[in-house]
N, C-alpha and C positions, 0 to 999 in steps of 0.2 A: 443593521444586517446581523443574525450570528455567526458566530467565528467557531468554527470546529477544531477540534487538535486529534491526531491521525493516534491510535489507539495501537500503537506499533508491536505489543507483546503480543494483541491480537493476530497481525500484519503476520509479521514473524511467524505464529505458529501456523497459522494458516500456510503460509511457505513452503514452511516443515514439513509439514503433513502433505503434503503434494507432489515436493519439487525435491531432484535430487542435488539440486544448485541451487544458486541465486541466477545463475547464468541461463539459464533453463526460463526462471520462473519470469525475468527480465525479457527474457528472446518472448517468451506467451505474451508476455502485457504489452510489449511493442515501447520497451524503453530501454535502453542501455545498464548493465549489472552495476556501473560505478555509480550512477545516478540510484538505481535501488539501496546498494547499500549504504549512500550517504542518506535514504530520506530511514532506513530502517535505522542505524546510528544516531538519527537528531543533526546531521552537520548540515540535510535540506529540509525544507519544504516540502510536503508533495504538491505537485501543479496540479493543472486538468489532465495531462498526459499522463502522469500517474493514475490519478482516480480512473480515468476511464479503462485504461490498465488492467488495473486491478479489478475493475466492475467487470472488465470481458473474461477475464482469464477465471476468477470465482463468481460465475455465473446463481450462484445460489445464497451470493453474500450480498445484503442492502446496505449502502451508503452510514448507513445509522448504525450496524453492524461495525465498522472500522475507523466512525469517525464518533468521536465524544464532544457534545455543543458544550464549549464553553461557558459558566457562569459569569455576567459582567459585575 
């Protein structure tokens, strides 16, 4: 099964361009703001709830635009 890595720079840019704060972005994504912060700083891996929330908050963004396929 392929593995993917979050493009933190892309996601940070999307959030900064649409939201005045991480709290507002996290609320719209249905996740806790501290979880969002930890994902964006690389302290936590994004889980299903993060992925679902990201794709719901940014409907025009495709999974492949925010996740990079890892080369094995």
